[in-house]
C-alpha positions as CSV (number, residue, x, y, z in Angstrom):
1,M,9.0,-179.4,53.5
2,I,7.7,-175.9,53.1
3,T,7.4,-173.9,56.2
4,R,4.6,-171.3,56.0
5,T,5.0,-168.1,58.2
6,R,1.8,-166.4,59.3
7,R,2.0,-162.7,58.9
8,R,0.7,-160.6,61.8
9,T,-1.0,-157.4,60.9
10,V,0.0,-154.8,63.3
11,V,-2.7,-152.1,63.9
12,D,-1.6,-148.8,65.2
13,D,-4.1,-148.0,67.9
14,S,-2.2,-145.0,69.3
15,A,-4.6,-142.4,67.9
16,L,-7.6,-144.2,69.4
17,A,-5.8,-144.7,72.7
18,N,-4.9,-141.0,72.9
19,R,-8.4,-140.0,72.0
20,I,-9.9,-142.2,74.7
21,G,-7.3,-141.1,77.2
22,G,-7.9,-137.4,76.7
23,R,-11.7,-137.8,76.9
24,L,-11.3,-140.0,80.0
25,R,-9.2,-137.4,81.8
26,T,-11.6,-134.6,80.9
27,A,-14.6,-136.6,82.1
28,R,-12.9,-137.7,85.3
29,K,-12.0,-134.1,86.2
30,R,-15.5,-132.9,85.3
31,A,-16.8,-135.5,87.7
32,G,-14.5,-134.3,90.4
33,L,-12.7,-137.7,90.8
34,T,-9.1,-138.5,91.4
35,Q,-7.5,-141.3,89.4
36,Q,-7.5,-143.4,92.6
37,Q,-11.2,-142.8,93.1
38,L,-12.1,-143.7,89.5
39,A,-10.1,-146.9,89.7
40,E,-11.4,-147.9,93.1
41,G,-13.0,-151.3,93.4
42,R,-11.4,-152.9,90.3
43,Y,-8.3,-151.2,88.9
44,T,-5.3,-149.4,90.0
45,K,-4.4,-145.7,89.9
46,A,-1.4,-146.6,87.6
47,Y,-3.8,-148.3,85.1
48,I,-6.0,-145.2,84.9
49,S,-2.9,-143.0,84.5
50,A,-1.7,-145.2,81.6
51,L,-5.1,-145.0,80.0
52,E,-5.2,-141.2,80.3
53,K,-1.8,-140.8,78.8
54,G,-2.7,-143.0,75.9
55,N,-0.1,-145.7,76.8
56,A,-2.8,-148.3,77.0
57,K,-6.2,-149.0,75.4
58,P,-9.0,-150.2,77.7
59,S,-10.7,-153.5,77.1
60,M,-14.4,-153.4,76.6
61,A,-14.9,-154.6,80.2
62,A,-12.8,-151.8,81.5
63,L,-14.6,-149.3,79.3
64,D,-18.0,-150.5,80.5
65,F,-16.8,-150.1,84.1
66,L,-15.4,-146.6,83.5
67,C,-18.6,-145.5,81.6
68,H,-20.7,-146.7,84.5
69,R,-18.6,-144.8,87.0
70,L,-18.7,-141.6,85.0
71,G,-22.3,-141.8,83.8
72,L,-21.3,-141.6,80.1
73,P,-22.0,-143.9,77.1
74,A,-19.1,-145.7,75.4
75,S,-19.7,-143.6,72.3
76,H,-18.5,-140.6,74.2
77,F,-15.0,-142.1,74.3
78,L,-15.0,-144.0,71.0
79,A,-16.7,-141.8,68.4
80,E,-14.2,-140.3,65.9
81,D,-16.1,-137.2,65.2
82,D,-16.7,-136.3,68.9
83,V,-14.8,-133.1,68.8
84,K,-16.7,-131.9,65.8
85,W,-20.1,-132.8,67.3
86,S,-19.0,-131.3,70.6
87,R,-18.2,-128.0,68.8
88,I,-21.7,-128.0,67.2
89,E,-23.3,-128.7,70.6
90,A,-21.3,-125.9,72.2
91,D,-22.3,-123.5,69.5
92,I,-26.0,-124.5,69.9
93,M,-25.7,-123.8,73.7
94,L,-24.1,-120.4,73.0
95,A,-26.8,-119.5,70.4
96,S,-29.6,-120.6,72.8
97,G,-28.3,-118.5,75.7
98,S,-27.0,-121.3,77.9
99,W,-23.8,-119.4,78.6
100,Q,-22.4,-121.5,81.4
101,A,-23.0,-124.8,79.6
102,A,-21.4,-123.3,76.5
103,A,-18.3,-122.2,78.4
104,D,-18.0,-125.6,80.0
105,A,-18.3,-127.3,76.6
106,Y,-15.7,-125.1,74.9
107,G,-13.4,-125.7,77.9
108,A,-13.7,-129.5,77.4
109,I,-13.0,-129.1,73.7
110,L,-9.9,-126.9,74.3
111,A,-8.5,-129.5,76.7
112,G,-7.9,-131.9,73.8
113,P,-5.6,-131.7,70.8
114,L,-7.0,-129.3,68.1
115,D,-5.7,-127.8,64.9
116,R,-5.2,-124.0,65.0
117,A,-8.5,-123.2,63.2
118,M,-10.6,-125.3,65.6
119,R,-8.8,-123.9,68.6
120,A,-9.3,-120.3,67.4
121,E,-13.0,-120.9,66.8
122,S,-13.5,-122.6,70.2
123,L,-11.6,-119.8,72.0
124,R,-13.8,-117.2,70.4
125,G,-16.9,-119.1,71.5
126,M,-15.6,-119.3,75.0
127,A,-14.8,-115.6,75.0
128,E,-18.4,-114.8,74.0
129,A,-19.8,-117.1,76.7
130,F,-17.6,-115.5,79.4
131,C,-18.6,-112.0,78.2
132,R,-22.3,-112.8,78.4
133,L,-21.7,-114.2,81.9
134,E,-20.0,-110.9,82.8
135,R,-16.7,-112.7,83.5
136,G,-14.5,-110.1,81.7
137,S,-11.1,-111.1,83.2
138,E,-11.6,-114.7,82.0
139,A,-12.7,-113.6,78.5
140,I,-9.6,-111.4,77.9
141,G,-7.3,-114.4,77.7
142,S,-9.4,-116.5,75.4
143,S,-10.3,-113.6,73.1
144,T,-6.7,-112.4,72.8
145,E,-5.5,-115.9,71.9
146,A,-8.3,-116.3,69.4
147,L,-7.4,-112.9,67.8
148,E,-3.8,-113.9,67.4
149,L,-4.6,-117.2,65.9
150,F,-7.1,-115.8,63.4
151,K,-4.5,-113.1,62.4
152,A,-1.9,-115.9,61.8
153,L,-4.5,-117.8,59.7
154,E,-5.3,-114.5,57.7
155,R,-9.0,-114.9,58.6
156,D,-9.8,-111.2,58.8
157,R,-13.5,-111.4,59.4
158,D,-13.0,-113.9,62.3
159,A,-10.3,-111.7,63.7
160,A,-12.7,-108.7,63.6
161,L,-15.2,-110.6,65.7
162,A,-12.6,-111.7,68.1
163,T,-11.5,-108.1,68.5
164,Y,-15.1,-107.2,69.4
165,W,-15.3,-109.8,72.2
166,L,-11.8,-108.7,73.4
167,A,-13.2,-105.1,73.6
168,Y,-16.3,-106.4,75.5
169,A,-14.0,-108.3,77.9
170,Q,-11.9,-105.1,78.5
171,H,-15.1,-103.1,79.2
172,L,-16.3,-105.7,81.7
173,A,-12.9,-105.6,83.4
174,G,-13.1,-101.8,83.8
175,N,-10.5,-101.0,81.1
176,T,-12.8,-98.5,79.3
177,A,-10.0,-96.7,77.4
178,E,-8.7,-100.0,76.0
179,A,-12.2,-101.1,75.0
180,R,-12.8,-97.8,73.3
181,A,-9.5,-98.0,71.4
182,L,-10.2,-101.5,70.2
183,L,-13.8,-100.6,69.1
184,S,-12.8,-97.4,67.4
185,G,-10.1,-99.1,65.4
186,L,-12.5,-101.9,64.4
187,L,-15.2,-99.5,63.3
188,A,-12.7,-97.6,61.2
189,R,-11.8,-100.8,59.4
190,L,-15.4,-101.9,59.0
191,R,-16.4,-98.6,57.5
192,V,-14.0,-98.8,54.6
193,L,-14.8,-102.4,53.6
194,D,-17.3,-102.7,50.8
195,D,-18.3,-106.2,51.9
196,G,-17.9,-105.5,55.6
197,D,-19.9,-107.4,58.2
198,H,-22.9,-105.1,58.7
199,D,-24.1,-107.0,61.8
200,L,-20.8,-106.6,63.4
201,R,-20.5,-103.0,62.5
202,M,-23.9,-102.4,64.1
203,R,-22.8,-104.2,67.3
204,V,-19.6,-102.0,67.4
205,L,-21.7,-98.8,67.0
206,M,-24.0,-99.9,69.8
207,A,-21.0,-100.7,72.0
208,L,-19.4,-97.3,71.4
209,S,-22.8,-95.7,72.2
210,S,-23.0,-97.7,75.4
211,L,-19.5,-96.5,76.5
212,D,-20.4,-92.9,75.7
213,A,-23.7,-93.1,77.5
214,G,-21.9,-94.5,80.6
215,E,-19.7,-91.4,80.6
216,E,-22.7,-89.1,80.1
217,Q,-21.6,-88.2,76.5
218,H,-25.2,-88.6,75.4
219,R,-24.9,-86.6,72.2
220,S,-22.1,-88.7,70.8
221,A,-23.9,-91.9,72.1
222,L,-27.0,-90.9,70.1
223,G,-24.9,-90.2,67.0
224,Y,-23.5,-93.8,67.0
225,L,-27.1,-95.1,67.4
226,E,-28.4,-93.0,64.5
227,E,-25.7,-94.4,62.3
228,A,-26.6,-97.9,63.4
229,R,-30.3,-97.2,62.8
230,A,-29.8,-96.9,59.0
231,M,-28.3,-100.4,59.0
232,G,-30.9,-102.1,61.2
233,R,-33.6,-102.8,58.7
234,D,-32.9,-106.5,58.4
235,L,-32.8,-107.3,62.1
236,D,-35.2,-109.8,63.6
237,D,-37.9,-108.5,66.0
238,R,-36.0,-109.2,69.2
239,R,-32.8,-107.7,68.1
240,R,-34.5,-104.7,66.6
241,A,-36.5,-104.2,69.8
242,A,-33.2,-104.3,71.8
243,F,-31.7,-101.7,69.5
244,L,-34.8,-99.4,69.7
245,S,-34.9,-99.7,73.4
246,M,-31.3,-98.4,73.6
247,L,-32.1,-95.6,71.2
248,A,-35.1,-94.6,73.3
249,Q,-32.9,-94.4,76.4
250,S,-30.5,-92.2,74.5
251,Y,-33.3,-89.9,73.4
252,M,-34.5,-89.6,77.0
253,E,-30.9,-88.8,78.3
254,T,-30.6,-86.0,75.7
255,G,-34.0,-84.6,76.7
256,D,-36.0,-85.5,73.6
257,L,-38.8,-87.1,75.5
258,E,-41.2,-87.3,72.6
259,A,-38.8,-89.3,70.6
260,A,-38.0,-91.4,73.6
261,I,-41.6,-92.3,74.1
262,R,-42.3,-92.9,70.4
263,T,-39.2,-95.2,70.0
264,G,-39.9,-96.9,73.3
265,V,-43.4,-97.8,72.4
266,E,-42.2,-99.2,69.0
267,S,-39.6,-101.3,70.8
268,L,-42.2,-102.5,73.3
269,G,-44.4,-103.8,70.6
270,L,-41.6,-105.7,69.0
271,F,-40.6,-107.3,72.4
272,R,-44.1,-108.4,73.0
273,A,-44.3,-109.9,69.4
274,A,-41.1,-111.8,70.2
275,E,-42.6,-112.9,73.5
276,A,-39.6,-111.4,75.3
277,Q,-41.6,-110.8,78.5
278,H,-38.6,-109.9,80.7
279,E,-37.2,-107.3,78.3
280,A,-40.8,-105.9,77.7
281,A,-41.2,-105.4,81.5
282,I,-37.9,-103.5,81.8
283,L,-39.0,-101.3,78.9
284,E,-42.4,-100.7,80.4
285,N,-40.7,-99.4,83.5
286,N,-38.5,-97.1,81.4
287,L,-41.6,-95.8,79.6
288,A,-43.2,-95.1,82.9
289,L,-40.2,-92.9,83.9
290,A,-40.5,-91.0,80.5
291,Y,-44.2,-90.4,81.1
292,V,-43.4,-89.1,84.6
293,R,-41.0,-86.5,83.1
294,V,-43.6,-85.3,80.6
295,G,-46.2,-85.1,83.4
296,N,-48.6,-87.9,82.2
297,L,-48.9,-89.7,85.5
298,S,-51.9,-91.8,84.3
299,R,-49.8,-93.4,81.5
300,A,-46.8,-93.7,83.9
301,R,-48.9,-95.7,86.4
302,G,-50.2,-98.0,83.7
303,Y,-46.8,-99.0,82.4
304,A,-45.3,-99.3,85.9
305,A,-48.2,-101.6,86.9
306,Q,-47.6,-103.8,83.9
307,A,-43.9,-104.0,84.7
308,R,-44.7,-104.9,88.4
309,I,-47.0,-107.8,87.3
310,R,-44.4,-109.3,85.0
311,H,-41.4,-109.0,87.4
312,T,-43.5,-110.3,90.3
313,A,-44.4,-113.4,88.3
314,E,-40.7,-113.9,87.7
315,S,-39.8,-113.2,91.4
316,D,-37.2,-110.8,90.1
317,R,-36.4,-108.6,93.1
318,R,-33.6,-106.8,91.2
319,S,-36.1,-105.5,88.6
320,L,-38.8,-105.0,91.2
321,A,-36.5,-102.6,93.0
322,H,-36.5,-100.3,89.9
323,V,-40.3,-100.6,89.5
324,A,-41.0,-99.7,93.2
325,D,-38.7,-96.7,92.9
326,T,-40.5,-95.6,89.6
327,E,-43.8,-95.9,91.5
328,A,-42.4,-93.8,94.3
329,Q,-41.4,-91.1,91.8
330,I,-44.9,-91.2,90.4
331,A,-46.4,-90.8,93.9
332,L,-44.0,-87.9,94.6
333,A,-45.0,-86.2,91.4
334,D,-48.6,-86.7,92.4
335,E,-47.8,-85.2,95.9
336,D,-48.8,-88.4,97.7
337,M,-45.9,-88.3,100.1
338,D,-46.9,-91.3,102.3
339,A,-47.0,-93.5,99.2
340,A,-43.7,-92.1,97.9
341,L,-41.9,-93.0,101.2
342,R,-43.5,-96.4,101.4
343,L,-42.6,-97.3,97.8
344,A,-39.1,-96.0,98.2
345,D,-38.7,-98.2,101.3
346,E,-39.9,-101.2,99.3
347,A,-37.4,-100.3,96.5
348,L,-34.6,-100.3,99.1
349,V,-35.6,-103.7,100.5
350,H,-35.6,-105.3,97.0
351,A,-32.4,-103.5,96.1
352,E,-30.5,-104.5,99.2
353,A,-31.8,-108.1,98.9
354,S,-30.6,-108.4,95.3
355,G,-27.4,-106.3,95.5
356,N,-28.8,-103.7,93.1
357,H,-26.7,-100.6,93.9
358,R,-28.2,-98.5,91.1
359,A,-31.8,-99.0,92.3
360,E,-30.6,-98.5,95.9
361,V,-29.1,-95.1,95.0
362,S,-32.2,-94.1,93.1
363,A,-34.5,-95.0,95.9
364,Q,-32.3,-93.1,98.4
365,L,-32.5,-90.0,96.2
366,T,-36.3,-90.4,95.9
367,H,-36.4,-90.5,99.7
368,A,-34.3,-87.3,99.9
369,R,-36.5,-85.4,97.4
370,T,-39.7,-86.6,99.2
371,H,-38.4,-85.2,102.5
372,L,-37.5,-81.9,100.8
373,A,-41.1,-81.8,99.6
374,L,-42.2,-82.4,103.2
375,D,-40.0,-79.4,104.3
376,D,-37.6,-81.7,106.2
377,P,-34.2,-80.7,104.9
378,E,-32.2,-82.3,107.7
379,T,-33.6,-85.8,106.9
380,A,-33.2,-85.1,103.2
381,M,-29.5,-84.4,103.7
382,R,-29.0,-87.7,105.5
383,W,-30.5,-89.5,102.5
384,Y,-28.2,-87.6,100.1
385,E,-25.3,-88.6,102.3
386,R,-26.3,-92.3,102.2
387,A,-26.8,-92.2,98.4
388,T,-23.4,-90.5,97.8
389,S,-21.7,-93.0,100.0
390,V,-23.1,-95.9,97.9
391,M,-22.1,-94.2,94.7
392,R,-18.6,-93.5,95.9
393,S,-18.1,-97.3,96.6
394,H,-20.1,-98.9,93.8
395,G,-21.2,-96.3,91.3
396,P,-22.9,-95.2,89.2
397,R,-20.4,-92.4,89.0
398,N,-22.6,-90.4,86.6
399,R,-25.1,-89.7,89.4
400,V,-22.6,-88.4,91.9
401,K,-22.7,-84.9,90.4
402,E,-26.5,-84.9,90.5
403,A,-26.7,-86.0,94.2
404,L,-24.0,-83.7,95.4
405,G,-25.5,-80.7,93.5
406,E,-28.9,-81.3,95.1
407,W,-27.3,-81.8,98.5
408,A,-25.3,-78.5,98.1
409,D,-28.5,-76.6,97.2
410,V,-30.1,-77.8,100.5
411,L,-27.1,-76.7,102.5
412,A,-27.0,-73.3,100.7
413,S,-30.7,-72.8,101.5
414,L,-29.9,-73.3,105.2
415,G,-27.1,-70.7,105.0
416,R,-24.3,-73.4,105.3
417,H,-22.4,-71.9,102.3
418,E,-19.0,-73.3,103.2
419,E,-20.2,-76.9,103.3
420,A,-22.2,-76.3,100.1
421,Y,-19.1,-74.9,98.3
422,A,-17.1,-78.0,99.4
423,L,-19.8,-80.3,97.9
424,M,-19.9,-78.3,94.7
425,R,-16.2,-78.7,94.3
426,E,-16.5,-82.5,94.8
427,A,-19.3,-82.5,92.2
428,L,-17.1,-80.8,89.7
429,E,-14.3,-83.3,90.4
430,A,-16.7,-86.2,90.0
431,D,-17.7,-84.8,86.6
432,V,-14.2,-85.4,85.2
433,A,-13.2,-88.4,87.2
434,P,-13.2,-91.9,85.6
435,P,-16.4,-93.8,86.1
436,V,-16.6,-96.3,88.9
437,T,-16.7,-99.9,87.6
438,L,-19.5,-102.1,89.0
439,P,-18.4,-105.5,90.2
440,E,-18.7,-108.4,87.8
441,G,-22.2,-109.9,88.1
442,D,-23.8,-106.5,88.8
443,A,-24.5,-105.8,85.2
444,S,-28.2,-106.0,84.6
445,D,-28.5,-102.3,84.9
446,R,-25.6,-101.4,82.5
447,P,-26.4,-100.2,79.0
448,V,-26.6,-102.9,76.5
449,F,-23.1,-103.6,75.0
450,A,-24.2,-106.1,72.4
451,L,-27.3,-107.0,70.4
452,P,-28.8,-110.2,71.7
453,R,-28.6,-113.2,69.4
454,P,-31.6,-114.1,67.3
455,E,-34.0,-116.5,68.9
456,P,-33.3,-120.1,67.9
457,A,-35.7,-121.6,65.4
C-alpha cells in the first residue's frame, strides 16, 4: 500500500504582519488611543500588542473591526506600495503649502522601516515643512540627519538642498552666525559648479540678502539680490514677484526710492497676475510707504486704501496693523494730526490683538512723532520710552538706534543733555549688538528667506 504524504506550503507572512503592525501602531497613536482603548469591546490589549509587533496577523474580521475603530480603509494597512504613495502624498501637501499636513505625513512615514535614501528624502521634506511653519528647533534635527545621509549616499545635489534647510532652521532658531556660515559655504560651492542648481543658488543669495538686511547691511543685501536678478529670468510669475518685492524693499532701505517704486510696481503686477491677493496687499502697503517718503501722498493713500480693502476682507488684523500705521504716517505728513493719532491708535489695537510687535513699535513711534509735531515733547518721550521697551524685549533691534536717537534729540532740545548723552551711548551700543530674535511664529514681518514654491498646476 502506497502512503501519500500531502505537502504543506508554508507562506512567510512576516513581512505583511510587520507592515500591518507598523501602520496599525501609527494610526492608533495618531487617533490618540491606547492599545486597551483600541481593543475595547472585542479584543485584548495583549492581542493588539502582538499585532503591532508583527507577531500576529489579523483575521479579516479583526481587520474590519480595527478599520472601523480607526476610520481607515483596509487598503491603508494592506497595500504594499503604501509608503511610496504616502511619500507622494506628503510631497504634494508640501508643494501645495499644506505645511502642517505635510509634516504629519512625513512623520508617519519616518515611523516605519525605510531604506537610507527614502529616509533622507523624507527627513528633508519634514525639515522644509518645519521651516515653513517657523519651527526652527524641530527642523534642525531632521535637516542635519538628512544632510549626513545624503553625504553618505554621495548625493551632492540633495546634500546641498538639505544644507539650505539646515541654514534656514538655524536662522529661525536665532543662530544667525551658523546660518550665515552654512549659506556662505554653500554659495561658494554652487558658484564653481558648471551644472549647479540655479534655483538653489538664487534661494541662497536671497537668504544671505535677508540676513544682511536684518542686520542693516543694506548695501551687501542689495549686492546679493543684484547677483540673483541676473539668474531670475526663468521664474514663474509668483516667484519672480516675491523676488522683485524683496529687491524693492532693499532699494528703499538704501534710499533709492525711484528704483524701489519702479521695482515694486512691477512686482505688484506679477502678484496680481498670479492672483496672489495677500502678497499683493502687503506690497501695496509697502508702496504706500515709499510714496510717503517721496512726498506723493495721493498715490500713497491709493495704495494704502487698496491694501486695507484686501486685508479687511481676509480679517487679517496682523496686516491691518501695518496698514493703519501707514495711513497714520500719511496723515502726519499731511499735517492732519487728529487722523494720525486715531489711525496710530487703531494700529496699536490690531497689533496688540495679533501679537505684531513690529507694527506695535512702528505705531508707537508714529504717536511720538505726531506729539512732537503738536509741540508736546513730554508725551512724545513717553511714547519713545514705550517703543524702546518693546524693542528691547521683542525686537526689531535695528530700530532701537532710530528710536533712541530721536528720543535723545527731544531731551537735548529741552536742555536735558546728560539724559540725552546716556541715550546716545545706548544707541551706539545697540548698533553693534546682536539682533534680537523674534519668537517662533512671529515671522510674517521678517524678510523673505526663501522663494515661494511655484503654484501647483
